KELUMRO-404985 format. One line per field, with one value per atom (N, C-alpha, C, CB): x, y, z; atom name. Coordinates in steps of 0.05 Angstrom, whole numbers. Glycine has a CB too. Example, Ala and Ser with C-alpha at 12.3 -4.5 7.8 and 13.67 -1.06 7.14 Angstrom:
<sites>
c1: [264 | 246 | 264 | 226 | 257 | 273 | 258 | 282]
c2: [-114 | -90 | -66 | -89 | -45 | -21 | 1 | -12]
c3: [156 | 156 | 156 | 181 | 142 | 143 | 157 | 114]
atom: [N | CA | C | CB | N | CA | C | CB]
</sites>
This chain:
<sites>
c1: [2744 | 2730 | 2734 | 2716 | 2726 | 2728 | 2719 | 2703 | 2744 | 2728 | 2711 | 2739 | 2692 | 2667 | 2661 | 2640 | 2660 | 2661 | 2650 | 2671 | 2629 | 2602 | 2604 | 2585 | 2588 | 2581 | 2550 | 2587 | 2549 | 2520 | 2512 | 2518 | 2494 | 2487 | 2460 | 2488 | 2439 | 2416 | 2408 | 2413 | 2399 | 2390 | 2362 | 2380 | 2371 | 2347 | 2327 | 2352 | 2307 | 2281 | 2289 | 2254 | 2315 | 2309 | 2336 | 2309 | 2314 | 2328 | 2358 | 2308 | 2372 | 2395 | 2413 | 2388 | 2397 | 2419 | 2426 | 2406 | 2411 | 2412 | 2433 | 2373 | 2423 | 2452 | 2479 | 2447 | 2480 | 2510 | 2521 | 2518 | 2503 | 2518 | 2523 | 2490 | 2498 | 2511 | 2530 | 2499 | 2526 | 2546 | 2581 | 2540 | 2585 | 2604 | 2619 | 2591 | 2591 | 2596 | 2609 | 2580 | 2599 | 2604 | 2638 | 2587 | 2636 | 2658 | 2684 | 2653 | 2677 | 2699 | 2708 | 2675 | 2682 | 2684 | 2692 | 2659 | 2690 | 2673 | 2688 | 2683 | 2653 | 2643 | 2645 | 2624 | 2656 | 2642 | 2616 | 2653 | 2594 | 2569 | 2553 | 2569 | 2529 | 2515 | 2497 | 2503 | 2487 | 2455 | 2443 | 2445 | 2423 | 2407 | 2373 | 2409 | 2367 | 2344 | 2329 | 2347 | 2309 | 2275 | 2256 | 2266 | 2241 | 2218 | 2194 | 2214 | 2181 | 2161 | 2137 | 2175 | 2112 | 2101 | 2079 | 2101 | 2072 | 2058 | 2055 | 2058 | 2085 | 2093 | 2100 | 2132 | 2096 | 2114 | 2133 | 2106 | 2147 | 2170 | 2186 | 2167 | 2213 | 2240 | 2234 | 2267 | 2235 | 2230 | 2242 | 2212 | 2265 | 2290 | 2275 | 2325 | 2293 | 2275 | 2299 | 2268 | 2289 | 2302 | 2311 | 2287 | 2289 | 2288 | 2283 | 2280 | 2308 | 2299 | 2299 | 2328 | 2265 | 2262 | 2283 | 2224 | 2274 | 2288 | 2257 | 2322 | 2258 | 2233 | 2237 | 2195 | 2219 | 2228 | 2194 | 2255 | 2171 | 2149 | 2150 | 2124 | 2159 | 2160 | 2127 | 2193 | 2139 | 2130 | 2107 | 2149 | 2127 | 2111 | 2136 | 2102 | 2122 | 2141 | 2170 | 2131 | 2189 | 2212 | 2227 | 2232 | 2230 | 2241 | 2256 | 2223 | 2291 | 2312 | 2322 | 2326 | 2315 | 2313 | 2339 | 2288 | 2357 | 2389 | 2395 | 2412 | 2385 | 2392 | 2382 | 2384 | 2388 | 2364 | 2340 | 2369 | 2317 | 2297 | 2294 | 2279 | 2316 | 2309 | 2337 | 2282 | 2344 | 2370 | 2341 | 2404 | 2372 | 2367 | 2388 | 2363 | 2381 | 2402 | 2425 | 2378 | 2447 | 2461 | 2451 | 2503 | 2447 | 2440 | 2416 | 2441 | 2418 | 2400 | 2370 | 2420 | 2348 | 2338 | 2329 | 2324 | 2310 | 2311 | 2319 | 2317 | 2344 | 2352 | 2358 | 2367 | 2369 | 2372 | 2335 | 2395 | 2323 | 2298 | 2287 | 2277 | 2292 | 2287 | 2313 | 2297 | 2333 | 2353 | 2345 | 2369 | 2335 | 2321 | 2298 | 2312 | 2276 | 2251 | 2261 | 2223 | 2282 | 2299 | 2305 | 2321 | 2308 | 2329 | 2303 | 2358 | 2281 | 2256 | 2258 | 2257 | 2265 | 2261 | 2247 | 2300 | 2228 | 2206 | 2219 | 2177 | 2220 | 2219 | 2212 | 2233 | 2208 | 2200 | 2216 | 2178 | 2218 | 2234 | 2211 | 2241 | 2217 | 2193 | 2202 | 2186 | 2195 | 2185 | 2193 | 2145 | 2183 | 2177 | 2191 | 2131 | 2208 | 2213 | 2204 | 2236 | 2189 | 2162 | 2174 | 2160 | 2158 | 2166 | 2175 | 2143 | 2187 | 2201 | 2225 | 2190 | 2229 | 2263 | 2277 | 2271 | 2254 | 2278 | 2280 | 2268 | 2267 | 2263 | 2299 | 2231 | 2289 | 2318 | 2335 | 2319 | 2336 | 2370 | 2382 | 2373 | 2357 | 2371 | 2383 | 2355 | 2366 | 2366 | 2403 | 2340 | 2407 | 2426 | 2447 | 2427 | 2434 | 2472 | 2474 | 2479 | 2442 | 2451 | 2459 | 2429 | 2465 | 2484 | 2509 | 2474 | 2512 | 2542 | 2568 | 2542 | 2548 | 2560 | 2556 | 2546 | 2543 | 2541 | 2573 | 2513 | 2574 | 2604 | 2625 | 2604 | 2634 | 2640 | 2646 | 2627 | 2627 | 2632 | 2623 | 2663 | 2615 | 2609 | 2579 | 2617 | 2555 | 2533 | 2513 | 2531 | 2494 | 2476 | 2448 | 2473 | 2434 | 2416 | 2396 | 2414 | 2370 | 2348 | 2332 | 2333 | 2329 | 2334 | 2294 | 2374 | 2275 | 2252 | 2243 | 2221 | 2251 | 2242 | 2219 | 2257 | 2198 | 2177 | 2176 | 2172 | 2169 | 2162 | 2172 | 2136 | 2192 | 2200 | 2170 | 2235 | 2174 | 2152 | 2144 | 2154 | 2157 | 2167 | 2152 | 2212 | 2166 | 2159 | 2123 | 2173 | 2121 | 2087 | 2065 | 2078 | 2073 | 2067 | 2065 | 2091 | 2086 | 2089 | 2060 | 2122 | 2065 | 2048 | 2024 | 2059 | 2013 | 1993 | 1971 | 1999 | 1984 | 1985 | 1976 | 2023 | 1995 | 1991 | 1973 | 2008 | 1969 | 1943 | 1922 | 1946 | 1929 | 1899 | 1903 | 1869 | 1914 | 1927 | 1948 | 1949 | 1940 | 1954 | 1971 | 1926 | 2001 | 2015 | 2033 | 2032 | 2037 | 2049 | 2070 | 2054 | 2095 | 2116 | 2135 | 2105 | 2164 | 2179 | 2196 | 2192 | 2210 | 2215 | 2246 | 2210 | 2259 | 2284 | 2301 | 2298 | 2299 | 2326 | 2326 | 2339 | 2303 | 2298 | 2307 | 2265 | 2307 | 2309 | 2337 | 2290 | 2351 | 2379 | 2385 | 2384 | 2374 | 2395 | 2381 | 2384 | 2358 | 2365 | 2386 | 2346 | 2386 | 2407 | 2442 | 2412 | 2448 | 2469 | 2473 | 2460 | 2453 | 2438 | 2447 | 2409 | 2445 | 2440 | 2470 | 2417 | 2489 | 2521 | 2533 | 2535 | 2527 | 2536 | 2530 | 2519 | 2508 | 2499 | 2516 | 2455 | 2523 | 2518 | 2553 | 2502 | 2572 | 2593 | 2614 | 2597 | 2596 | 2596 | 2606 | 2607 | 2606 | 2610 | 2597 | 2606 | 2615 | 2594 | 2606 | 2614 | 2580 | 2573 | 2580 | 2544]
c2: [763 | 763 | 753 | 752 | 748 | 759 | 725 | 791 | 704 | 681 | 683 | 658 | 659 | 658 | 621 | 673 | 613 | 596 | 579 | 600 | 560 | 564 | 522 | 576 | 531 | 503 | 490 | 508 | 488 | 471 | 450 | 453 | 444 | 436 | 427 | 459 | 408 | 403 | 395 | 382 | 404 | 404 | 383 | 442 | 368 | 354 | 370 | 346 | 366 | 374 | 378 | 346 | 384 | 374 | 395 | 342 | 410 | 433 | 422 | 437 | 408 | 394 | 394 | 365 | 377 | 375 | 396 | 359 | 408 | 435 | 462 | 445 | 456 | 475 | 459 | 493 | 429 | 425 | 426 | 393 | 411 | 411 | 444 | 393 | 454 | 484 | 506 | 495 | 512 | 531 | 514 | 532 | 486 | 475 | 487 | 444 | 483 | 488 | 503 | 491 | 527 | 556 | 557 | 570 | 556 | 554 | 543 | 543 | 526 | 504 | 526 | 470 | 541 | 547 | 579 | 539 | 596 | 621 | 632 | 642 | 636 | 651 | 678 | 646 | 702 | 721 | 728 | 730 | 710 | 719 | 696 | 735 | 692 | 656 | 666 | 637 | 644 | 656 | 627 | 675 | 632 | 599 | 597 | 585 | 585 | 579 | 559 | 571 | 562 | 549 | 544 | 548 | 533 | 524 | 548 | 493 | 559 | 581 | 576 | 618 | 548 | 543 | 549 | 526 | 586 | 599 | 629 | 595 | 627 | 650 | 634 | 669 | 660 | 656 | 667 | 658 | 686 | 705 | 690 | 732 | 704 | 706 | 719 | 718 | 711 | 728 | 733 | 723 | 758 | 758 | 780 | 780 | 749 | 755 | 780 | 722 | 796 | 813 | 811 | 836 | 793 | 791 | 761 | 809 | 755 | 727 | 728 | 700 | 717 | 728 | 698 | 734 | 708 | 679 | 669 | 683 | 652 | 635 | 611 | 661 | 587 | 562 | 548 | 549 | 542 | 531 | 506 | 549 | 486 | 460 | 435 | 454 | 419 | 412 | 428 | 406 | 446 | 482 | 493 | 488 | 523 | 539 | 550 | 551 | 549 | 545 | 582 | 514 | 597 | 615 | 617 | 633 | 620 | 623 | 651 | 617 | 653 | 686 | 688 | 699 | 673 | 682 | 697 | 662 | 689 | 710 | 733 | 700 | 747 | 776 | 764 | 789 | 780 | 769 | 758 | 787 | 784 | 785 | 794 | 809 | 796 | 803 | 815 | 769 | 831 | 844 | 838 | 870 | 829 | 821 | 855 | 801 | 851 | 887 | 895 | 889 | 856 | 867 | 880 | 851 | 898 | 913 | 897 | 929 | 882 | 869 | 879 | 862 | 913 | 927 | 928 | 937 | 935 | 942 | 923 | 953 | 890 | 869 | 860 | 833 | 863 | 850 | 869 | 845 | 900 | 923 | 904 | 963 | 898 | 894 | 868 | 890 | 849 | 827 | 828 | 814 | 844 | 846 | 862 | 861 | 882 | 895 | 877 | 908 | 854 | 832 | 808 | 813 | 812 | 798 | 773 | 787 | 785 | 755 | 771 | 734 | 753 | 763 | 758 | 749 | 785 | 784 | 796 | 783 | 795 | 811 | 814 | 802 | 839 | 840 | 829 | 877 | 810 | 797 | 804 | 767 | 810 | 821 | 798 | 825 | 782 | 754 | 716 | 752 | 716 | 685 | 656 | 684 | 670 | 644 | 638 | 607 | 620 | 608 | 582 | 608 | 583 | 542 | 548 | 517 | 527 | 519 | 532 | 478 | 543 | 574 | 591 | 596 | 610 | 621 | 617 | 609 | 591 | 585 | 581 | 555 | 570 | 580 | 603 | 572 | 613 | 649 | 661 | 670 | 656 | 662 | 657 | 642 | 630 | 628 | 637 | 604 | 639 | 645 | 684 | 630 | 698 | 724 | 729 | 742 | 712 | 707 | 699 | 687 | 680 | 682 | 693 | 674 | 708 | 732 | 759 | 737 | 760 | 782 | 779 | 787 | 755 | 751 | 744 | 731 | 746 | 739 | 754 | 727 | 772 | 799 | 788 | 812 | 769 | 768 | 773 | 740 | 768 | 774 | 744 | 796 | 755 | 740 | 733 | 746 | 731 | 717 | 705 | 715 | 704 | 683 | 689 | 679 | 664 | 664 | 643 | 642 | 660 | 633 | 635 | 636 | 605 | 596 | 582 | 585 | 584 | 575 | 550 | 588 | 538 | 510 | 508 | 506 | 488 | 495 | 485 | 467 | 493 | 492 | 470 | 503 | 449 | 408 | 407 | 392 | 413 | 412 | 411 | 439 | 439 | 454 | 417 | 502 | 428 | 402 | 364 | 404 | 374 | 346 | 340 | 353 | 362 | 359 | 369 | 381 | 371 | 387 | 358 | 428 | 342 | 317 | 295 | 312 | 300 | 287 | 291 | 287 | 315 | 323 | 333 | 340 | 347 | 357 | 389 | 345 | 396 | 425 | 441 | 412 | 471 | 481 | 507 | 497 | 511 | 521 | 538 | 495 | 561 | 580 | 573 | 605 | 579 | 562 | 587 | 526 | 576 | 591 | 574 | 618 | 577 | 556 | 564 | 551 | 528 | 533 | 547 | 510 | 559 | 571 | 602 | 561 | 602 | 632 | 632 | 639 | 612 | 613 | 607 | 594 | 593 | 591 | 618 | 568 | 633 | 656 | 681 | 670 | 685 | 697 | 695 | 697 | 668 | 664 | 681 | 613 | 664 | 670 | 717 | 650 | 718 | 748 | 767 | 742 | 755 | 760 | 755 | 746 | 734 | 729 | 756 | 703 | 763 | 779 | 810 | 772 | 814 | 843 | 849 | 845 | 825 | 821 | 832 | 791 | 806 | 807 | 832 | 777 | 847 | 867 | 857 | 889 | 834 | 828 | 839 | 807 | 849 | 866 | 828 | 921 | 823 | 803 | 821 | 788]
c3: [825 | 839 | 873 | 825 | 892 | 920 | 928 | 932 | 943 | 942 | 958 | 946 | 963 | 977 | 986 | 954 | 1009 | 1019 | 1035 | 1021 | 1025 | 1024 | 1041 | 982 | 1073 | 1089 | 1088 | 1122 | 1084 | 1085 | 1110 | 1058 | 1126 | 1153 | 1147 | 1177 | 1145 | 1144 | 1176 | 1122 | 1187 | 1220 | 1219 | 1233 | 1245 | 1261 | 1261 | 1290 | 1270 | 1282 | 1318 | 1274 | 1337 | 1352 | 1379 | 1343 | 1387 | 1407 | 1415 | 1437 | 1435 | 1441 | 1414 | 1452 | 1405 | 1373 | 1356 | 1350 | 1358 | 1344 | 1366 | 1341 | 1386 | 1393 | 1398 | 1423 | 1404 | 1407 | 1375 | 1424 | 1359 | 1324 | 1311 | 1295 | 1317 | 1308 | 1311 | 1311 | 1342 | 1352 | 1339 | 1393 | 1355 | 1347 | 1308 | 1353 | 1295 | 1268 | 1264 | 1255 | 1275 | 1278 | 1280 | 1307 | 1316 | 1322 | 1305 | 1339 | 1295 | 1272 | 1247 | 1252 | 1240 | 1215 | 1212 | 1202 | 1235 | 1244 | 1212 | 1283 | 1203 | 1186 | 1185 | 1185 | 1176 | 1174 | 1162 | 1168 | 1148 | 1141 | 1139 | 1116 | 1156 | 1157 | 1143 | 1187 | 1127 | 1123 | 1126 | 1088 | 1142 | 1143 | 1136 | 1178 | 1117 | 1107 | 1123 | 1083 | 1110 | 1114 | 1112 | 1120 | 1104 | 1093 | 1101 | 1105 | 1087 | 1097 | 1074 | 1097 | 1087 | 1067 | 1059 | 1065 | 1066 | 1067 | 1051 | 1087 | 1043 | 1016 | 977 | 1030 | 969 | 946 | 938 | 929 | 956 | 959 | 971 | 972 | 963 | 992 | 1008 | 989 | 1034 | 1059 | 1081 | 1068 | 1072 | 1091 | 1126 | 1067 | 1144 | 1170 | 1179 | 1197 | 1198 | 1206 | 1240 | 1197 | 1257 | 1271 | 1286 | 1270 | 1309 | 1310 | 1352 | 1288 | 1370 | 1398 | 1401 | 1418 | 1436 | 1445 | 1460 | 1472 | 1440 | 1446 | 1414 | 1448 | 1432 | 1426 | 1427 | 1450 | 1409 | 1415 | 1398 | 1411 | 1420 | 1415 | 1429 | 1429 | 1447 | 1465 | 1483 | 1474 | 1491 | 1508 | 1501 | 1553 | 1515 | 1509 | 1516 | 1510 | 1505 | 1520 | 1516 | 1505 | 1536 | 1533 | 1563 | 1522 | 1556 | 1567 | 1584 | 1549 | 1607 | 1611 | 1621 | 1633 | 1610 | 1618 | 1599 | 1620 | 1571 | 1543 | 1541 | 1518 | 1525 | 1510 | 1508 | 1473 | 1497 | 1492 | 1460 | 1502 | 1452 | 1418 | 1410 | 1405 | 1382 | 1376 | 1342 | 1376 | 1325 | 1304 | 1285 | 1309 | 1267 | 1248 | 1231 | 1220 | 1228 | 1221 | 1191 | 1219 | 1179 | 1153 | 1145 | 1139 | 1125 | 1113 | 1094 | 1094 | 1116 | 1105 | 1077 | 1120 | 1078 | 1066 | 1038 | 1077 | 1038 | 1026 | 1001 | 1039 | 1021 | 995 | 985 | 1010 | 996 | 987 | 967 | 1009 | 964 | 947 | 920 | 966 | 917 | 913 | 887 | 940 | 905 | 895 | 875 | 915 | 894 | 870 | 846 | 881 | 839 | 821 | 808 | 830 | 806 | 790 | 777 | 821 | 791 | 782 | 804 | 744 | 827 | 847 | 875 | 858 | 873 | 886 | 912 | 879 | 933 | 967 | 979 | 981 | 1007 | 1031 | 1054 | 1040 | 1057 | 1101 | 1102 | 1129 | 1136 | 1153 | 1175 | 1152 | 1188 | 1220 | 1246 | 1220 | 1226 | 1248 | 1234 | 1252 | 1240 | 1235 | 1245 | 1239 | 1263 | 1272 | 1301 | 1247 | 1315 | 1345 | 1346 | 1365 | 1320 | 1318 | 1314 | 1288 | 1293 | 1302 | 1275 | 1307 | 1261 | 1245 | 1263 | 1216 | 1272 | 1289 | 1311 | 1299 | 1317 | 1345 | 1329 | 1371 | 1310 | 1295 | 1288 | 1271 | 1282 | 1282 | 1299 | 1279 | 1324 | 1348 | 1360 | 1361 | 1356 | 1364 | 1340 | 1374 | 1304 | 1294 | 1297 | 1244 | 1309 | 1312 | 1342 | 1303 | 1362 | 1389 | 1387 | 1406 | 1371 | 1360 | 1347 | 1353 | 1323 | 1310 | 1330 | 1280 | 1363 | 1372 | 1384 | 1391 | 1391 | 1406 | 1390 | 1427 | 1352 | 1334 | 1315 | 1329 | 1318 | 1298 | 1275 | 1295 | 1272 | 1242 | 1228 | 1236 | 1210 | 1210 | 1206 | 1190 | 1202 | 1204 | 1186 | 1224 | 1173 | 1163 | 1153 | 1166 | 1158 | 1159 | 1141 | 1183 | 1115 | 1086 | 1089 | 1070 | 1094 | 1089 | 1060 | 1110 | 1044 | 1025 | 1026 | 1016 | 1004 | 993 | 986 | 975 | 978 | 956 | 936 | 944 | 927 | 889 | 875 | 871 | 856 | 841 | 834 | 822 | 837 | 835 | 860 | 838 | 885 | 912 | 922 | 923 | 908 | 914 | 899 | 878 | 866 | 851 | 865 | 830 | 873 | 894 | 918 | 917 | 922 | 957 | 947 | 990 | 924 | 930 | 909 | 917 | 898 | 883 | 915 | 864 | 931 | 956 | 974 | 968 | 982 | 998 | 986 | 1017 | 963 | 951 | 951 | 974 | 956 | 979 | 961 | 1014 | 946 | 923 | 955 | 888 | 946 | 967 | 938 | 993 | 953 | 929 | 919 | 935 | 910 | 907 | 885 | 894 | 881 | 860 | 853 | 866 | 821 | 810 | 829 | 773 | 821 | 841 | 829 | 852 | 798 | 796 | 797 | 770 | 807 | 826 | 855 | 829 | 862 | 892 | 896 | 907 | 887 | 878 | 867 | 856 | 847 | 834 | 866 | 784 | 874 | 898 | 926 | 905 | 922 | 951 | 935 | 962 | 915 | 901 | 902 | 865 | 893 | 899 | 922 | 906 | 953 | 978 | 972 | 999 | 973 | 979 | 971 | 961 | 940 | 922 | 941 | 890 | 945 | 947 | 982 | 945 | 999 | 1022 | 1020 | 1033 | 998 | 1004 | 983 | 1004 | 971 | 950 | 933 | 953 | 923 | 903 | 870 | 910 | 855 | 832 | 807 | 814 | 797 | 783 | 758 | 787]
atom: [N | CA | C | CB | N | CA | C | CB | N | CA | C | CB | N | CA | C | CB | N | CA | C | CB | N | CA | C | CB | N | CA | C | CB | N | CA | C | CB | N | CA | C | CB | N | CA | C | CB | N | CA | C | CB | N | CA | C | CB | N | CA | C | CB | N | CA | C | CB | N | CA | C | CB | N | CA | C | CB | N | CA | C | CB | N | CA | C | CB | N | CA | C | CB | N | CA | C | CB | N | CA | C | CB | N | CA | C | CB | N | CA | C | CB | N | CA | C | CB | N | CA | C | CB | N | CA | C | CB | N | CA | C | CB | N | CA | C | CB | N | CA | C | CB | N | CA | C | CB | N | CA | C | CB | N | CA | C | CB | N | CA | C | CB | N | CA | C | CB | N | CA | C | CB | N | CA | C | CB | N | CA | C | CB | N | CA | C | CB | N | CA | C | CB | N | CA | C | CB | N | CA | C | CB | N | CA | C | CB | N | CA | C | CB | N | CA | C | CB | N | CA | C | CB | N | CA | C | CB | N | CA | C | CB | N | CA | C | CB | N | CA | C | CB | N | CA | C | CB | N | CA | C | CB | N | CA | C | CB | N | CA | C | CB | N | CA | C | CB | N | CA | C | CB | N | CA | C | CB | N | CA | C | CB | N | CA | C | CB | N | CA | C | CB | N | CA | C | CB | N | CA | C | CB | N | CA | C | CB | N | CA | C | CB | N | CA | C | CB | N | CA | C | CB | N | CA | C | CB | N | CA | C | CB | N | CA | C | CB | N | CA | C | CB | N | CA | C | CB | N | CA | C | CB | N | CA | C | CB | N | CA | C | CB | N | CA | C | CB | N | CA | C | CB | N | CA | C | CB | N | CA | C | CB | N | CA | C | CB | N | CA | C | CB | N | CA | C | CB | N | CA | C | CB | N | CA | C | CB | N | CA | C | CB | N | CA | C | CB | N | CA | C | CB | N | CA | C | CB | N | CA | C | CB | N | CA | C | CB | N | CA | C | CB | N | CA | C | CB | N | CA | C | CB | N | CA | C | CB | N | CA | C | CB | N | CA | C | CB | N | CA | C | CB | N | CA | C | CB | N | CA | C | CB | N | CA | C | CB | N | CA | C | CB | N | CA | C | CB | N | CA | C | CB | N | CA | C | CB | N | CA | C | CB | N | CA | C | CB | N | CA | C | CB | N | CA | C | CB | N | CA | C | CB | N | CA | C | CB | N | CA | C | CB | N | CA | C | CB | N | CA | C | CB | N | CA | C | CB | N | CA | C | CB | N | CA | C | CB | N | CA | C | CB | N | CA | C | CB | N | CA | C | CB | N | CA | C | CB | N | CA | C | CB | N | CA | C | CB | N | CA | C | CB | N | CA | C | CB | N | CA | C | CB | N | CA | C | CB | N | CA | C | CB | N | CA | C | CB | N | CA | C | CB | N | CA | C | CB | N | CA | C | CB | N | CA | C | CB | N | CA | C | CB | N | CA | C | CB | N | CA | C | CB | N | CA | C | CB | N | CA | C | CB | N | CA | C | CB | N | CA | C | CB | N | CA | C | CB | N | CA | C | CB | N | CA | C | CB | N | CA | C | CB | N | CA | C | CB | N | CA | C | CB | N | CA | C | CB | N | CA | C | CB | N | CA | C | CB | N | CA | C | CB | N | CA | C | CB | N | CA | C | CB | N | CA | C | CB | N | CA | C | CB | N | CA | C | CB | N | CA | C | CB | N | CA | C | CB | N | CA | C | CB | N | CA | C | CB | N | CA | C | CB | N | CA | C | CB | N | CA | C | CB | N | CA | C | CB | N | CA | C | CB | N | CA | C | CB | N | CA | C | CB | N | CA | C | CB | N | CA | C | CB | N | CA | C | CB | N | CA | C | CB]
</sites>
């Protein structure tokens, strides 16, 4: 079986900190494939994001006109979402990664991949069932969720599919 090396990093919600540490992490590791993961509290499925736009909505609208308006992943999000569904893992292709930090990180990763011959995917995941339950108790509001084992299985299947690993 082909070796897969995983690195993880949790980012603070701060534009300058993300730009500095994320690009340094990618430059140091030189990954051939990147999976960025963020929360989509409104979905009960894995959302495979296809596009990232040159936009960051924070306290004000950010758009750097010296960079391309957007990037599309080279990853076949349709094929992977169909593969996941066949495995019993709820998944959909999405064309909008939002306009907040998930989109911003995805944009940076796709921009980095364009220069370094890698590929990148952004995966929005729903609340785990446990987190949704805790949220409901605290906020008195129900949100969609998936069992954490299904989410983990989905991430593994994405890696296997991208890397062409037979399980």
